[in-house]
Backbone and ligand atoms as CSV (ligand in chain L), in Angstrom:
chain,resi,resn,atom,element,x,y,z
A,1,MET,N,N,-38.439,13.072,30.626
A,1,MET,CA,C,-38.386,14.566,30.750
A,1,MET,C,C,-37.103,15.074,30.097
A,2,ILE,N,N,-37.241,16.115,29.374
A,2,ILE,CA,C,-36.100,16.707,28.674
A,2,ILE,C,C,-35.237,17.521,29.654
A,3,SER,N,N,-33.923,17.580,29.413
A,3,SER,CA,C,-33.040,18.304,30.339
A,3,SER,C,C,-33.267,19.813,30.238
A,4,GLU,N,N,-32.833,20.503,31.289
A,4,GLU,CA,C,-32.972,21.972,31.283
A,4,GLU,C,C,-32.116,22.595,30.192
A,5,LYS,N,N,-30.944,21.989,29.988
A,5,LYS,CA,C,-30.011,22.513,28.987
A,5,LYS,C,C,-30.599,22.409,27.566
A,6,LEU,N,N,-31.194,21.253,27.285
A,6,LEU,CA,C,-31.808,21.085,25.955
A,6,LEU,C,C,-33.047,21.960,25.811
A,7,THR,N,N,-33.805,22.080,26.892
A,7,THR,CA,C,-34.997,22.948,26.851
A,7,THR,C,C,-34.577,24.371,26.527
A,8,LYS,N,N,-33.490,24.824,27.159
A,8,LYS,CA,C,-33.007,26.194,26.926
A,8,LYS,C,C,-32.574,26.347,25.451
A,9,ALA,N,N,-31.870,25.333,24.939
A,9,ALA,CA,C,-31.411,25.388,23.543
A,9,ALA,C,C,-32.616,25.428,22.595
A,10,LEU,N,N,-33.644,24.648,22.895
A,10,LEU,CA,C,-34.842,24.638,22.038
A,10,LEU,C,C,-35.600,25.965,22.153
A,11,ASN,N,N,-35.659,26.476,23.389
A,11,ASN,CA,C,-36.287,27.794,23.584
A,11,ASN,C,C,-35.586,28.859,22.750
A,12,ASP,N,N,-34.248,28.845,22.797
A,12,ASP,CA,C,-33.474,29.814,22.012
A,12,ASP,C,C,-33.763,29.643,20.522
A,13,GLN,N,N,-33.993,28.385,20.125
A,13,GLN,CA,C,-34.261,28.145,18.698
A,13,GLN,C,C,-35.645,28.650,18.301
A,14,VAL,N,N,-36.611,28.562,19.217
A,14,VAL,CA,C,-37.930,29.157,18.926
A,14,VAL,C,C,-37.716,30.642,18.629
A,15,ASN,N,N,-36.919,31.291,19.475
A,15,ASN,CA,C,-36.646,32.720,19.276
A,15,ASN,C,C,-35.953,32.946,17.926
A,16,ALA,N,N,-34.982,32.086,17.611
A,16,ALA,CA,C,-34.227,32.250,16.347
A,16,ALA,C,C,-35.149,32.081,15.137
A,17,GLU,N,N,-36.111,31.164,15.240
A,17,GLU,CA,C,-37.039,30.947,14.109
A,17,GLU,C,C,-38.003,32.134,13.979
A,18,TYR,N,N,-38.488,32.626,15.113
A,18,TYR,CA,C,-39.381,33.795,15.056
A,18,TYR,C,C,-38.600,35.006,14.537
A,19,TYR,N,N,-37.344,35.118,14.965
A,19,TYR,CA,C,-36.509,36.220,14.447
A,19,TYR,C,C,-36.328,36.082,12.929
A,20,SER,N,N,-36.147,34.841,12.462
A,20,SER,CA,C,-35.995,34.625,11.014
A,20,SER,C,C,-37.231,35.166,10.287
A,21,ALA,N,N,-38.406,34.856,10.832
A,21,ALA,CA,C,-39.647,35.342,10.212
A,21,ALA,C,C,-39.649,36.872,10.170
A,22,TYR,N,N,-39.243,37.455,11.270
A,22,TYR,CA,C,-39.212,38.918,11.403
A,22,TYR,C,C,-38.235,39.529,10.381
A,23,LEU,N,N,-37.066,38.890,10.279
A,23,LEU,CA,C,-36.040,39.345,9.330
A,23,LEU,C,C,-36.549,39.240,7.891
A,24,TYR,N,N,-37.206,38.121,7.575
A,24,TYR,CA,C,-37.687,37.945,6.202
A,24,TYR,C,C,-38.856,38.884,5.904
A,25,HIS,N,N,-39.620,39.228,6.905
A,25,HIS,CA,C,-40.653,40.249,6.680
A,25,HIS,C,C,-39.997,41.569,6.317
A,26,SER,N,N,-38.920,41.914,7.014
A,26,SER,CA,C,-38.276,43.202,6.721
A,26,SER,C,C,-37.659,43.174,5.329
A,27,MET,N,N,-37.109,42.030,4.935
A,27,MET,CA,C,-36.556,41.902,3.578
A,27,MET,C,C,-37.677,41.979,2.537
A,28,SER,N,N,-38.807,41.350,2.860
A,28,SER,CA,C,-39.949,41.360,1.939
A,28,SER,C,C,-40.416,42.799,1.693
A,29,ALA,N,N,-40.485,43.565,2.768
A,29,ALA,CA,C,-40.909,44.967,2.641
A,29,ALA,C,C,-39.932,45.739,1.765
A,30,CYS,N,N,-38.652,45.453,1.957
A,30,CYS,CA,C,-37.610,46.136,1.180
A,30,CYS,C,C,-37.775,45.825,-0.313
A,31,MET,N,N,-38.046,44.556,-0.641
A,31,MET,CA,C,-38.223,44.172,-2.048
A,31,MET,C,C,-39.514,44.749,-2.627
A,32,GLU,N,N,-40.559,44.779,-1.810
A,32,GLU,CA,C,-41.827,45.322,-2.315
A,32,GLU,C,C,-41.665,46.801,-2.633
A,33,SER,N,N,-40.914,47.509,-1.795
A,33,SER,CA,C,-40.735,48.945,-2.034
A,33,SER,C,C,-39.827,49.190,-3.237
A,34,ALA,N,N,-39.101,48.144,-3.669
A,34,ALA,CA,C,-38.252,48.277,-4.861
A,34,ALA,C,C,-38.963,47.729,-6.100
A,35,ALA,N,N,-40.282,47.511,-6.004
A,35,ALA,CA,C,-41.125,47.033,-7.112
A,35,ALA,C,C,-40.799,45.601,-7.517
A,36,LEU,N,N,-40.135,44.850,-6.634
A,36,LEU,CA,C,-39.864,43.433,-6.928
A,36,LEU,C,C,-40.832,42.587,-6.102
A,37,LYS,N,N,-42.077,42.537,-6.583
A,37,LYS,CA,C,-43.138,41.895,-5.793
A,37,LYS,C,C,-42.986,40.383,-5.724
A,38,GLY,N,N,-42.330,39.799,-6.725
A,38,GLY,CA,C,-42.100,38.358,-6.692
A,38,GLY,C,C,-41.113,37.995,-5.587
A,39,ALA,N,N,-40.027,38.744,-5.518
A,39,ALA,CA,C,-39.033,38.508,-4.457
A,39,ALA,C,C,-39.685,38.764,-3.099
A,40,ALA,N,N,-40.525,39.808,-3.042
A,40,ALA,CA,C,-41.232,40.110,-1.788
A,40,ALA,C,C,-42.121,38.931,-1.393
A,41,ASN,N,N,-42.789,38.330,-2.373
A,41,ASN,CA,C,-43.654,37.176,-2.096
A,41,ASN,C,C,-42.838,35.996,-1.582
A,42,TRP,N,N,-41.722,35.718,-2.251
A,42,TRP,CA,C,-40.860,34.580,-1.858
A,42,TRP,C,C,-40.447,34.741,-0.390
A,43,LEU,N,N,-40.046,35.943,-0.043
A,43,LEU,CA,C,-39.578,36.201,1.326
A,43,LEU,C,C,-40.721,36.128,2.334
A,44,PHE,N,N,-41.902,36.567,1.912
A,44,PHE,CA,C,-43.065,36.512,2.804
A,44,PHE,C,C,-43.461,35.054,3.086
A,45,MET,N,N,-43.397,34.232,2.027
A,45,MET,CA,C,-43.693,32.797,2.197
A,45,MET,C,C,-42.635,32.147,3.092
A,46,GLN,N,N,-41.389,32.590,2.920
A,46,GLN,CA,C,-40.299,32.072,3.748
A,46,GLN,C,C,-40.543,32.420,5.221
A,47,ALA,N,N,-41.008,33.650,5.438
A,47,ALA,CA,C,-41.287,34.094,6.809
A,47,ALA,C,C,-42.376,33.211,7.434
A,48,LYS,N,N,-43.391,32.863,6.631
A,48,LYS,CA,C,-44.472,32.003,7.135
A,48,LYS,C,C,-43.929,30.637,7.547
A,49,GLU,N,N,-43.028,30.131,6.731
A,49,GLU,CA,C,-42.407,28.831,7.053
A,49,GLU,C,C,-41.608,28.922,8.346
A,50,GLU,N,N,-40.911,30.041,8.508
A,50,GLU,CA,C,-40.094,30.204,9.724
A,50,GLU,C,C,-40.980,30.213,10.970
A,51,MET,N,N,-42.134,30.864,10.868
A,51,MET,CA,C,-43.060,30.868,12.009
A,51,MET,C,C,-43.479,29.433,12.340
A,52,ALA,N,N,-43.755,28.650,11.282
A,52,ALA,CA,C,-44.148,27.254,11.496
A,52,ALA,C,C,-43.003,26.475,12.139
A,53,HIS,N,N,-41.764,26.731,11.690
A,53,HIS,CA,C,-40.606,26.058,12.318
A,53,HIS,C,C,-40.575,26.362,13.821
A,54,GLY,N,N,-40.823,27.621,14.150
A,54,GLY,CA,C,-40.786,28.034,15.556
A,54,GLY,C,C,-41.908,27.399,16.359
A,55,VAL,N,N,-43.114,27.440,15.816
A,55,VAL,CA,C,-44.272,26.882,16.538
A,55,VAL,C,C,-44.094,25.381,16.753
A,56,ASN,N,N,-43.510,24.722,15.786
A,56,ASN,CA,C,-43.313,23.272,15.910
A,56,ASN,C,C,-42.347,22.934,17.058
A,57,ILE,N,N,-41.341,23.777,17.242
A,57,ILE,CA,C,-40.407,23.555,18.368
A,57,ILE,C,C,-41.103,23.886,19.693
A,58,TYR,N,N,-41.861,24.978,19.679
A,58,TYR,CA,C,-42.660,25.389,20.852
A,58,TYR,C,C,-43.540,24.223,21.314
A,59,GLN,N,N,-44.218,23.589,20.327
A,59,GLN,CA,C,-45.092,22.454,20.655
A,59,GLN,C,C,-44.285,21.281,21.182
A,60,TYR,N,N,-43.103,21.079,20.592
A,60,TYR,CA,C,-42.266,19.956,21.026
A,60,TYR,C,C,-41.831,20.128,22.483
A,61,ILE,N,N,-41.482,21.355,22.863
A,61,ILE,CA,C,-41.088,21.619,24.253
A,61,ILE,C,C,-42.244,21.219,25.183
A,62,LEU,N,N,-43.461,21.615,24.812
A,62,LEU,CA,C,-44.645,21.239,25.604
A,62,LEU,C,C,-44.823,19.727,25.631
A,63,ASP,N,N,-44.664,19.103,24.467
A,63,ASP,CA,C,-44.852,17.648,24.381
A,63,ASP,C,C,-43.865,16.900,25.279
A,64,ARG,N,N,-42.712,17.545,25.541
A,64,ARG,CA,C,-41.699,16.884,26.375
A,64,ARG,C,C,-41.840,17.253,27.856
A,65,GLY,N,N,-42.924,17.907,28.184
A,65,GLY,CA,C,-43.205,18.178,29.594
A,65,GLY,C,C,-42.585,19.446,30.139
A,66,ALA,N,N,-42.043,20.288,29.264
A,66,ALA,CA,C,-41.470,21.570,29.709
A,66,ALA,C,C,-42.365,22.710,29.221
A,67,VAL,N,N,-42.019,23.911,29.647
A,67,VAL,CA,C,-42.830,25.074,29.250
A,67,VAL,C,C,-41.967,26.011,28.391
A,68,PRO,N,N,-42.431,26.322,27.173
A,68,PRO,CA,C,-41.641,27.231,26.340
A,68,PRO,C,C,-41.580,28.617,26.976
A,69,LYS,N,N,-40.389,29.207,26.926
A,69,LYS,CA,C,-40.223,30.551,27.471
A,69,LYS,C,C,-39.978,31.488,26.302
A,70,LEU,N,N,-40.914,32.405,26.085
A,70,LEU,CA,C,-40.756,33.309,24.943
A,70,LEU,C,C,-39.999,34.555,25.377
A,71,THR,N,N,-38.963,34.869,24.632
A,71,THR,CA,C,-38.113,36.008,24.987
A,71,THR,C,C,-38.171,37.062,23.887
A,72,GLU,N,N,-37.557,38.189,24.167
A,72,GLU,CA,C,-37.590,39.321,23.239
A,72,GLU,C,C,-37.011,38.953,21.866
A,73,ILE,N,N,-37.679,39.415,20.827
A,73,ILE,CA,C,-37.174,39.180,19.465
A,73,ILE,C,C,-36.443,40.441,19.020
A,74,ALA,N,N,-35.211,40.261,18.572
A,74,ALA,CA,C,-34.378,41.412,18.185
A,74,ALA,C,C,-34.943,42.128,16.960
A,75,GLN,N,N,-34.624,43.404,16.854
A,75,GLN,CA,C,-35.062,44.180,15.689
A,75,GLN,C,C,-34.237,43.768,14.475
A,76,PRO,N,N,-34.908,43.419,13.366
A,76,PRO,CA,C,-34.129,43.037,12.182
A,76,PRO,C,C,-33.622,44.269,11.449
A,77,THR,N,N,-32.534,44.081,10.723
A,77,THR,CA,C,-32.050,45.194,9.911
A,77,THR,C,C,-33.043,45.409,8.768
A,78,GLY,N,N,-33.258,46.641,8.400
A,78,GLY,CA,C,-34.284,46.912,7.388
A,78,GLY,C,C,-33.714,47.407,6.068
A,79,SER,N,N,-32.389,47.516,5.973
A,79,SER,CA,C,-31.836,48.038,4.715
A,79,SER,C,C,-30.839,47.056,4.118
A,80,PHE,N,N,-30.982,46.856,2.815
A,80,PHE,CA,C,-30.142,45.890,2.108
A,80,PHE,C,C,-29.720,46.502,0.782
A,81,ASP,N,N,-28.640,45.964,0.243
A,81,ASP,CA,C,-28.129,46.488,-1.007
A,81,ASP,C,C,-28.773,45.756,-2.189
A,82,GLY,N,N,-30.020,46.130,-2.504
A,82,GLY,CA,C,-30.725,45.544,-3.645
A,82,GLY,C,C,-31.028,44.068,-3.456
A,83,ILE,N,N,-31.506,43.438,-4.529
A,83,ILE,CA,C,-31.929,42.034,-4.442
A,83,ILE,C,C,-30.744,41.116,-4.145
A,84,LYS,N,N,-29.581,41.470,-4.670
A,84,LYS,CA,C,-28.383,40.646,-4.399
A,84,LYS,C,C,-28.036,40.726,-2.911
A,85,GLY,N,N,-28.095,41.942,-2.374
A,85,GLY,CA,C,-27.801,42.122,-0.955
A,85,GLY,C,C,-28.776,41.348,-0.085
A,86,VAL,N,N,-30.047,41.337,-0.492
A,86,VAL,CA,C,-31.062,40.620,0.278
A,86,VAL,C,C,-30.755,39.125,0.304
A,87,PHE,N,N,-30.524,38.538,-0.873
A,87,PHE,CA,C,-30.356,37.078,-0.890
A,87,PHE,C,C,-28.994,36.644,-0.343
A,88,ASP,N,N,-27.991,37.524,-0.457
A,88,ASP,CA,C,-26.726,37.228,0.239
A,88,ASP,C,C,-26.981,37.157,1.741
A,89,ALA,N,N,-27.802,38.088,2.230
A,89,ALA,CA,C,-28.109,38.119,3.674
A,89,ALA,C,C,-28.958,36.913,4.075
A,90,VAL,N,N,-29.842,36.452,3.162
A,90,VAL,CA,C,-30.639,35.241,3.452
A,90,VAL,C,C,-29.685,34.059,3.649
A,91,LEU,N,N,-28.754,33.905,2.703
A,91,LEU,CA,C,-27.829,32.768,2.789
A,91,LEU,C,C,-26.993,32.847,4.066
A,92,GLU,N,N,-26.482,34.027,4.332
A,92,GLU,CA,C,-25.656,34.207,5.535
A,92,GLU,C,C,-26.460,33.856,6.790
A,93,HIS,N,N,-27.719,34.307,6.815
A,93,HIS,CA,C,-28.561,34.021,7.974
A,93,HIS,C,C,-28.830,32.522,8.102
A,94,GLU,N,N,-29.134,31.880,6.980
A,94,GLU,CA,C,-29.425,30.435,7.042
A,94,GLU,C,C,-28.197,29.645,7.476
A,95,GLN,N,N,-27.011,30.098,7.072
A,95,GLN,CA,C,-25.789,29.405,7.511
A,95,GLN,C,C,-25.640,29.519,9.035
A,96,LYS,N,N,-26.018,30.681,9.542
A,96,LYS,CA,C,-25.968,30.876,10.998
A,96,LYS,C,C,-26.965,29.921,11.686
A,97,VAL,N,N,-28.174,29.849,11.117
A,97,VAL,CA,C,-29.208,28.974,11.694
A,97,VAL,C,C,-28.751,27.510,11.648
A,98,THR,N,N,-28.106,27.123,10.560
A,98,THR,CA,C,-27.589,25.749,10.457
A,98,THR,C,C,-26.664,25.451,11.635
A,99,GLY,N,N,-25.809,26.417,11.976
A,99,GLY,CA,C,-24.900,26.243,13.115
A,99,GLY,C,C,-25.672,26.032,14.412
A,100,LEU,N,N,-26.748,26.791,14.591
A,100,LEU,CA,C,-27.553,26.663,15.816
A,100,LEU,C,C,-28.221,25.289,15.885
A,101,ILE,N,N,-28.777,24.868,14.757
A,101,ILE,CA,C,-29.462,23.558,14.701
A,101,ILE,C,C,-28.455,22.425,14.950
A,102,ASN,N,N,-27.295,22.529,14.324
A,102,ASN,CA,C,-26.277,21.489,14.521
A,102,ASN,C,C,-25.862,21.404,15.988
A,103,ALA,N,N,-25.797,22.560,16.645
A,103,ALA,CA,C,-25.404,22.567,18.063
A,103,ALA,C,C,-26.464,21.846,18.907
A,104,ILE,N,N,-27.737,22.008,18.550
A,104,ILE,CA,C,-28.803,21.303,19.292
A,104,ILE,C,C,-28.683,19.795,19.047
A,105,ALA,N,N,-28.410,19.420,17.798
A,105,ALA,CA,C,-28.254,17.991,17.474
A,105,ALA,C,C,-27.090,17.409,18.268
A,106,SER,N,N,-25.984,18.142,18.355
A,106,SER,CA,C,-24.810,17.655,19.107
A,106,SER,C,C,-25.143,17.502,20.585
A,107,LEU,N,N,-25.878,18.468,21.129
A,107,LEU,CA,C,-26.244,18.425,22.546
A,107,LEU,C,C,-27.173,17.238,22.827
A,108,ALA,N,N,-28.134,17.031,21.932
A,108,ALA,CA,C,-29.079,15.912,22.106
A,108,ALA,C,C,-28.319,14.585,22.086
A,109,MET,N,N,-27.326,14.502,21.208
A,109,MET,CA,C,-26.524,13.287,21.093
A,109,MET,C,C,-25.720,13.080,22.383
A,110,GLN,N,N,-25.089,14.179,22.809
A,110,GLN,CA,C,-24.279,14.153,24.034
A,110,GLN,C,C,-25.094,13.678,25.236
A,111,GLU,N,N,-26.359,14.106,25.276
A,111,GLU,CA,C,-27.219,13.764,26.417
A,111,GLU,C,C,-27.974,12.444,26.217
A,112,ASN,N,N,-27.673,11.779,25.099
A,112,ASN,CA,C,-28.382,10.532,24.783
A,112,ASN,C,C,-29.888,10.719,24.733
A,113,ASP,N,N,-30.321,11.912,24.315
A,113,ASP,CA,C,-31.751,12.158,24.155
A,113,ASP,C,C,-32.116,11.832,22.705
A,114,HIS,N,N,-32.393,10.558,22.482
A,114,HIS,CA,C,-32.625,10.083,21.113
A,114,HIS,C,C,-33.866,10.710,20.495
A,115,ALA,N,N,-34.875,10.933,21.336
A,115,ALA,CA,C,-36.120,11.529,20.815
A,115,ALA,C,C,-35.850,12.932,20.300
A,116,CYS,N,N,-35.104,13.707,21.090
A,116,CYS,CA,C,-34.816,15.081,20.668
A,116,CYS,C,C,-33.908,15.080,19.446
A,117,TYR,N,N,-32.967,14.142,19.432
A,117,TYR,CA,C,-32.060,14.048,18.283
A,117,TYR,C,C,-32.874,13.782,17.013
A,118,GLN,N,N,-33.807,12.861,17.120
A,118,GLN,CA,C,-34.626,12.539,15.947
A,118,GLN,C,C,-35.485,13.744,15.540
A,119,PHE,N,N,-36.018,14.422,16.535
A,119,PHE,CA,C,-36.852,15.602,16.264
A,119,PHE,C,C,-36.041,16.654,15.498
A,120,ILE,N,N,-34.838,16.922,15.981
A,120,ILE,CA,C,-34.059,18.021,15.398
A,120,ILE,C,C,-33.467,17.646,14.040
A,121,MET,N,N,-33.403,16.347,13.734
A,121,MET,CA,C,-32.869,15.946,12.432
A,121,MET,C,C,-33.714,16.482,11.272
A,122,TRP,N,N,-35.013,16.666,11.506
A,122,TRP,CA,C,-35.842,17.251,10.445
A,122,TRP,C,C,-35.278,18.625,10.079
A,123,TYR,N,N,-34.882,19.371,11.106
A,123,TYR,CA,C,-34.359,20.724,10.896
A,123,TYR,C,C,-32.968,20.680,10.247
A,124,VAL,N,N,-32.181,19.683,10.615
A,124,VAL,CA,C,-30.852,19.533,10.003
A,124,VAL,C,C,-31.016,19.388,8.489
A,125,ASN,N,N,-31.946,18.522,8.094
A,125,ASN,CA,C,-32.174,18.303,6.656
A,125,ASN,C,C,-32.775,19.527,5.989
A,126,GLU,N,N,-33.664,20.195,6.687
A,126,GLU,CA,C,-34.306,21.398,6.147
A,126,GLU,C,C,-33.259,22.474,5.845
A,127,GLN,N,N,-32.256,22.578,6.714
A,127,GLN,CA,C,-31.231,23.613,6.509
A,127,GLN,C,C,-30.455,23.386,5.217
A,128,VAL,N,N,-30.259,22.121,4.846
A,128,VAL,CA,C,-29.565,21.836,3.584
A,128,VAL,C,C,-30.376,22.458,2.439
A,129,GLU,N,N,-31.696,22.248,2.490
A,129,GLU,CA,C,-32.572,22.771,1.446
A,129,GLU,C,C,-32.604,24.308,1.475
A,130,GLU,N,N,-32.662,24.869,2.666
A,130,GLU,CA,C,-32.768,26.330,2.769
A,130,GLU,C,C,-31.510,27.011,2.231
A,131,GLU,N,N,-30.351,26.465,2.571
A,131,GLU,CA,C,-29.107,27.056,2.064
A,131,GLU,C,C,-29.029,26.883,0.550
A,132,SER,N,N,-29.445,25.721,0.079
A,132,SER,CA,C,-29.386,25.447,-1.359
A,132,SER,C,C,-30.335,26.385,-2.129
A,133,ASN,N,N,-31.544,26.603,-1.600
A,133,ASN,CA,C,-32.497,27.511,-2.266
A,133,ASN,C,C,-31.919,28.918,-2.384
A,134,ALA,N,N,-31.325,29.416,-1.296
A,134,ALA,CA,C,-30.762,30.772,-1.315
A,134,ALA,C,C,-29.597,30.839,-2.298
A,135,SER,N,N,-28.746,29.814,-2.295
A,135,SER,CA,C,-27.594,29.792,-3.211
A,135,SER,C,C,-28.051,29.789,-4.663
A,136,ASP,N,N,-29.093,29.017,-4.963
A,136,ASP,CA,C,-29.597,28.954,-6.352
A,136,ASP,C,C,-30.063,30.333,-6.810
A,137,ILE,N,N,-30.782,31.022,-5.937
A,137,ILE,CA,C,-31.288,32.351,-6.320
A,137,ILE,C,C,-30.118,33.317,-6.506
A,138,ILE,N,N,-29.119,33.253,-5.640
A,138,ILE,CA,C,-27.947,34.132,-5.776
A,138,ILE,C,C,-27.241,33.854,-7.106
A,139,SER,N,N,-27.110,32.586,-7.474
A,139,SER,CA,C,-26.457,32.245,-8.754
A,139,SER,C,C,-27.221,32.855,-9.916
A,140,LYS,N,N,-28.543,32.791,-9.859
A,140,LYS,CA,C,-29.349,33.370,-10.944
A,140,LYS,C,C,-29.160,34.881,-10.992
A,141,ILE,N,N,-29.154,35.514,-9.827
A,141,ILE,CA,C,-28.990,36.979,-9.785
A,141,ILE,C,C,-27.633,37.350,-10.383
A,142,GLU,N,N,-26.630,36.550,-10.099
A,142,GLU,CA,C,-25.293,36.835,-10.638
A,142,GLU,C,C,-25.278,36.671,-12.154
A,143,LEU,N,N,-25.983,35.645,-12.646
A,143,LEU,CA,C,-26.042,35.420,-14.101
A,143,LEU,C,C,-26.765,36.571,-14.803
A,144,ILE,N,N,-27.807,37.080,-14.168
A,144,ILE,CA,C,-28.636,38.148,-14.737
A,144,ILE,C,C,-27.845,39.442,-14.895
A,145,GLY,N,N,-26.958,39.719,-13.948
A,145,GLY,CA,C,-26.165,40.951,-14.007
A,145,GLY,C,C,-27.054,42.182,-14.044
A,146,ASP,N,N,-26.853,43.032,-15.058
A,146,ASP,CA,C,-27.617,44.287,-15.130
A,146,ASP,C,C,-28.833,44.190,-16.054
A,147,ASP,N,N,-29.172,42.991,-16.499
A,147,ASP,CA,C,-30.279,42.830,-17.456
A,147,ASP,C,C,-31.625,42.924,-16.715
A,148,LYS,N,N,-32.298,44.067,-16.895
A,148,LYS,CA,C,-33.559,44.304,-16.147
A,148,LYS,C,C,-34.679,43.362,-16.600
A,149,GLY,N,N,-34.680,43.004,-17.873
A,149,GLY,CA,C,-35.703,42.082,-18.385
A,149,GLY,C,C,-35.579,40.725,-17.710
A,150,LEU,N,N,-34.350,40.241,-17.609
A,150,LEU,CA,C,-34.136,38.930,-16.962
A,150,LEU,C,C,-34.438,39.002,-15.466
A,151,LEU,N,N,-34.182,40.168,-14.888
A,151,LEU,CA,C,-34.489,40.338,-13.457
A,151,LEU,C,C,-36.001,40.209,-13.239
A,152,LEU,N,N,-36.777,40.786,-14.176
A,152,LEU,CA,C,-38.238,40.678,-14.051
A,152,LEU,C,C,-38.697,39.238,-14.257
A,153,THR,N,N,-37.997,38.511,-15.125
A,153,THR,CA,C,-38.330,37.088,-15.320
A,153,THR,C,C,-38.097,36.327,-14.015
A,154,LEU,N,N,-36.964,36.599,-13.370
A,154,LEU,CA,C,-36.685,35.951,-12.078
A,154,LEU,C,C,-37.741,36.351,-11.048
A,155,ASP,N,N,-38.111,37.634,-11.076
A,155,ASP,CA,C,-39.114,38.106,-10.110
A,155,ASP,C,C,-40.439,37.363,-10.306
A,156,ASN,N,N,-40.800,37.106,-11.559
A,156,ASN,CA,C,-42.028,36.347,-11.849
A,156,ASN,C,C,-41.920,34.926,-11.312
A,157,GLU,N,N,-40.739,34.362,-11.431
A,157,GLU,CA,C,-40.510,33.002,-10.930
A,157,GLU,C,C,-40.689,32.979,-9.399
A,158,LEU,N,N,-40.156,33.981,-8.745
A,158,LEU,CA,C,-40.241,34.042,-7.280
A,158,LEU,C,C,-41.679,34.321,-6.827
A,159,ALA,N,N,-42.452,34.949,-7.717
A,159,ALA,CA,C,-43.862,35.251,-7.406
A,159,ALA,C,C,-44.699,33.984,-7.318
A,160,ALA,N,N,-44.204,32.899,-7.911
A,160,ALA,CA,C,-45.006,31.665,-7.977
A,160,ALA,C,C,-44.944,30.863,-6.673
A,161,ARG,N,N,-44.052,31.243,-5.771
A,161,ARG,CA,C,-43.931,30.455,-4.536
A,161,ARG,C,C,-45.196,30.567,-3.691
A,162,THR,N,N,-45.690,29.417,-3.262
A,162,THR,CA,C,-46.852,29.420,-2.367
A,162,THR,C,C,-46.437,28.786,-1.035
A,163,TYR,N,N,-47.246,28.996,-0.038
A,163,TYR,CA,C,-46.927,28.449,1.290
A,163,TYR,C,C,-47.376,27.002,1.388
A,164,VAL,N,N,-46.472,26.162,1.821
A,164,VAL,CA,C,-46.813,24.771,2.091
A,164,VAL,C,C,-46.509,24.520,3.568
A,165,ASN,N,N,-47.541,24.150,4.319
A,165,ASN,CA,C,-47.353,23.894,5.751
A,165,ASN,C,C,-46.368,22.735,5.932
A,166,PRO,N,N,-45.212,23.006,6.550
A,166,PRO,CA,C,-44.232,21.918,6.696
A,166,PRO,C,C,-44.630,20.874,7.737
A,167,PHE,N,N,-45.609,21.199,8.578
A,167,PHE,CA,C,-45.994,20.270,9.652
A,167,PHE,C,C,-47.516,20.105,9.689
A,168,PRO,N,N,-48.088,19.492,8.647
A,168,PRO,CA,C,-49.562,19.396,8.597
A,168,PRO,C,C,-50.147,18.586,9.749
A,169,ASN,N,N,-49.310,17.745,10.394
A,169,ASN,CA,C,-49.834,16.916,11.497
A,169,ASN,C,C,-49.749,17.596,12.852
A,170,ASN,N,N,-49.157,18.783,12.880
A,170,ASN,CA,C,-49.080,19.511,14.157
A,170,ASN,C,C,-50.396,20.250,14.364
A,171,PRO,N,N,-51.153,19.886,15.419
A,171,PRO,CA,C,-52.474,20.504,15.610
A,171,PRO,C,C,-52.420,22.037,15.715
A,172,LYS,N,N,-51.321,22.560,16.232
A,172,LYS,CA,C,-51.200,24.027,16.355
A,172,LYS,C,C,-51.086,24.678,14.976
A,173,LEU,N,N,-50.721,23.872,13.978
A,173,LEU,CA,C,-50.509,24.448,12.651
A,173,LEU,C,C,-51.556,23.958,11.654
A,174,ALA,N,N,-52.540,23.205,12.123
A,174,ALA,CA,C,-53.582,22.726,11.228
A,174,ALA,C,C,-54.274,23.912,10.577
A,175,GLY,N,N,-54.392,23.857,9.276
A,175,GLY,CA,C,-55.058,24.953,8.546
A,175,GLY,C,C,-54.180,26.171,8.382
A,176,ALA,N,N,-52.915,26.088,8.840
A,176,ALA,CA,C,-52.027,27.258,8.737
A,176,ALA,C,C,-51.435,27.364,7.337
L,1,FEO,FE1,FE,-36.151,27.812,10.020
L,1,FEO,FE2,FE,-34.700,29.167,7.625
L,1,FEO,O1,O,-34.652,28.025,9.072
């Protein structure tokens, strides 16, 4: 049986992942209204992944004999300073999430909960990729500067992102 402290930390992380989805939806809407449909697509796909991250933790809490407690999801900010402002905020948010995930890994280690430690390591590795993806896009935006043609090229690139279920073996996410 998982400890109450770890259950609470995992519950909070379900909320943080659902909030991430909510935040990326608001960013997606902002980009769509600015005619950057590729960036809007990238963010929408990101939001879908965040929901899957949350559901996977929700399922894990159940698998460990506890009951997930769903709490209020905060209202995301809806205004950003253009595409650069959006992706700066993505990176900042992912860095925050990395801190939360690392804290769960530390707690699992402290409690000698090897199963939970192994479970959360997937998220530790995922955060490296998420921060790197956001940084790469920010670097491209910086290189583009004021060139609208190149911005549209980047937008086309972001339009190509499709959703890949990160947990195809999780029955709650089958077909998602
Ligand atoms: Fe689920 Fe973007 O971390």
